C-alpha positions as CSV (number, residue, x, y, z in Angstrom):
1,M,-23.3,9.7,-22.8
2,K,-22.2,9.3,-26.4
3,H,-19.5,11.9,-25.9
4,I,-18.1,10.1,-22.9
5,F,-18.1,6.8,-24.8
6,H,-16.2,8.4,-27.7
7,S,-13.7,10.2,-25.4
8,Q,-13.1,6.9,-23.5
9,K,-12.4,5.1,-26.8
10,L,-10.1,7.9,-27.9
11,H,-8.3,7.8,-24.5
12,D,-7.9,4.0,-24.8
13,L,-6.6,4.3,-28.4
14,L,-4.1,7.0,-27.5
15,T,-3.0,5.1,-24.4
16,A,-2.5,1.8,-26.4
17,T,-0.7,3.6,-29.2
18,F,1.6,5.4,-26.7
19,L,2.4,2.3,-24.7
20,L,3.0,0.3,-27.9
21,F,5.3,3.0,-29.2
22,L,7.2,3.2,-25.9
23,T,7.5,-0.6,-25.8
24,T,8.9,-0.6,-29.4
25,I,11.5,2.2,-28.5
26,L,12.6,0.2,-25.4
27,C,12.9,-2.9,-27.6
28,F,15.1,-1.1,-30.1
29,L,17.3,0.1,-27.3
30,L,17.5,-3.3,-25.8
31,F,18.0,-5.2,-29.0
32,F,20.5,-2.9,-30.7
33,C,22.4,-1.7,-27.7
34,I,22.3,-4.5,-25.1
35,S,21.3,-7.9,-26.4
36,E,20.2,-9.2,-29.8
37,N,18.1,-12.0,-28.2
38,P,14.5,-11.9,-29.6
39,V,13.3,-13.7,-26.5
40,N,14.0,-10.6,-24.4
41,I,12.1,-8.5,-27.0
42,A,9.1,-10.9,-26.8
43,L,9.1,-10.5,-23.0
44,L,9.3,-6.8,-23.2
45,Y,6.4,-6.8,-25.7
46,L,4.5,-9.1,-23.4
47,L,5.0,-6.5,-20.6
48,G,3.8,-3.8,-22.9
49,T,0.7,-5.8,-23.8
50,I,0.0,-6.3,-20.1
51,A,0.3,-2.6,-19.5
52,I,-2.0,-1.8,-22.4
53,A,-4.6,-4.3,-21.1
54,Y,-4.4,-2.8,-17.7
55,Y,-4.7,0.9,-18.7
56,T,-7.4,0.4,-21.3
57,N,-11.0,-0.8,-21.0
58,G,-12.2,-4.1,-22.4
59,Y,-10.3,-6.8,-24.3
60,F,-9.9,-5.1,-27.7
61,Y,-6.8,-3.1,-27.1
62,G,-4.9,-5.9,-25.3
63,I,-5.7,-8.3,-28.1
64,L,-4.7,-5.7,-30.7
65,A,-1.5,-5.0,-28.9
66,S,-0.6,-8.7,-28.9
67,F,-1.2,-8.9,-32.7
68,V,0.8,-5.7,-33.3
69,G,3.5,-6.8,-30.9
70,V,4.0,-10.1,-32.6
71,I,4.1,-8.5,-36.0
72,F,6.6,-5.9,-34.7
73,I,8.8,-8.6,-33.3
74,N,8.7,-10.4,-36.6
75,H,9.3,-7.3,-38.6
76,F,11.9,-5.4,-36.6
77,F,13.7,-8.0,-34.4
78,T,14.0,-11.3,-36.4
79,Y,16.2,-12.0,-39.3
80,P,15.8,-10.7,-42.1
81,Y,15.3,-7.4,-40.3
82,F,12.6,-5.0,-41.4
83,H,10.8,-7.7,-43.4
84,L,7.9,-9.9,-42.4
85,N,8.6,-13.6,-42.3
86,F,5.7,-15.7,-41.1
87,I,7.3,-19.0,-41.6
88,L,9.8,-18.8,-38.7
89,P,9.6,-21.9,-36.6
90,D,9.0,-20.2,-33.2
91,Y,6.6,-17.6,-34.6
92,P,3.3,-19.4,-33.9
93,F,4.4,-20.2,-30.3
94,T,5.4,-16.6,-29.7
95,F,2.1,-15.3,-31.1
96,L,0.0,-17.7,-29.1
97,F,1.9,-17.1,-25.9
98,I,1.5,-13.3,-26.1
99,L,-2.1,-13.6,-27.3
100,C,-3.0,-15.8,-24.3
101,A,-1.2,-13.6,-21.9
102,S,-3.0,-10.5,-23.2
103,L,-6.4,-12.3,-23.0
104,I,-5.9,-13.4,-19.5
105,T,-4.6,-10.0,-18.4
106,S,-7.4,-8.2,-20.2
107,S,-10.1,-10.4,-18.6
108,L,-8.5,-10.0,-15.1
109,T,-8.1,-6.2,-15.4
110,S,-11.7,-5.8,-16.7
111,H,-13.0,-7.9,-13.8
112,L,-11.0,-5.9,-11.3
113,K,-12.2,-2.6,-12.8
114,K,-15.8,-3.8,-12.5
115,Q,-15.2,-4.8,-8.9
116,A,-13.6,-1.4,-8.2
117,K,-16.6,0.4,-9.7
118,T,-19.0,-1.7,-7.7
119,L,-17.1,-1.2,-4.5
120,A,-16.9,2.6,-5.1
121,L,-20.7,2.6,-5.6
122,H,-21.3,0.7,-2.4
123,E,-19.0,3.0,-0.5
124,K,-20.8,6.0,-1.9
125,Q,-24.2,4.5,-0.8
126,L,-22.8,3.7,2.6
127,A,-21.5,7.3,3.0
128,E,-24.9,8.6,2.0
129,A,-26.6,6.3,4.5
130,N,-24.2,7.4,7.3
131,K,-24.8,11.1,6.3
132,E,-28.6,10.6,6.5
133,K,-28.3,8.7,9.8
134,M,-26.2,11.6,11.3
135,R,-28.7,14.1,10.0
136,A,-31.6,12.2,11.6
137,N,-29.7,11.9,14.9
138,F,-28.9,15.6,14.8
139,L,-32.6,16.5,14.2
140,R,-33.7,14.2,17.0
141,A,-31.2,15.8,19.4
142,I,-32.3,19.3,18.5
143,S,-36.0,18.3,18.7
144,H,-35.4,16.9,22.2
145,D,-33.4,19.9,23.3
146,L,-36.2,22.3,22.2
147,R,-39.0,20.1,23.5
148,T,-37.9,20.2,27.1
149,P,-37.9,24.0,27.6
150,I,-41.0,24.5,25.6
151,T,-42.8,21.9,27.7
152,S,-41.7,23.7,30.9
153,I,-42.9,27.1,29.5
154,I,-46.3,25.6,28.5
155,N,-46.6,24.0,32.0
156,L,-45.8,27.3,33.7
157,L,-48.2,29.3,31.6
158,S,-50.9,26.7,32.2
159,D,-50.2,26.8,36.0
160,L,-50.2,30.6,36.0
161,E,-53.4,30.7,34.0
162,E,-55.3,28.1,36.1
163,N,-54.1,29.4,39.5
164,E,-56.3,32.3,40.4
165,D,-54.3,33.0,43.6
166,Y,-51.7,35.0,41.6
167,S,-52.4,38.6,40.7
168,P,-51.5,39.7,37.1
169,E,-48.4,41.4,38.5
170,E,-47.2,38.2,40.3
171,R,-47.8,36.2,37.2
172,K,-45.6,38.5,35.2
173,K,-42.9,38.3,37.9
174,S,-43.1,34.5,38.0
175,F,-42.9,34.3,34.3
176,I,-39.9,36.7,34.1
177,I,-38.0,34.8,36.9
178,F,-38.7,31.5,35.1
179,M,-37.4,32.9,31.8
180,M,-34.3,34.2,33.5
181,M,-33.7,30.8,35.0
182,L,-34.3,29.1,31.7
183,T,-31.9,31.3,29.8
184,G,-29.2,31.2,32.5
185,F,-29.4,34.8,33.8
């Protein structure tokens, strides 16, 4: 259990790091090759934050991505470039907007993942119940199919045993004829 927990945390960390790196590369391409508008960069980081919140578990990585995204926007894509400047007039609004979006997205995706797990569990239980029902029906059908010929055999043997009019040879013949009829010969 502990191993699974650590591997999930590692998976989430690697996923968040990769998506943040990919978002930053795309932002560099957008900013320096297409448009130097920081609003577009903020939207792209918002999309990256939403993807991180979706592909990781819990709230932590989405919130962390929003913090890192705002710092990256400030450091890489606002003047003076490659310096942190926390006194920009729109900086608090950008930070709050991305943080709120990541919180909402993280909570929604966490809720959806829990619902999906619950649904999968219910479907598994339903499949097991259906499997058990089919098994019980199959056993009932086999039991019924076996009970009918066995009852006939027991009745014949009882009749042959109780009826003293038959000689042992006639009893054998009756039994053989009955068995042939029963087996379809």
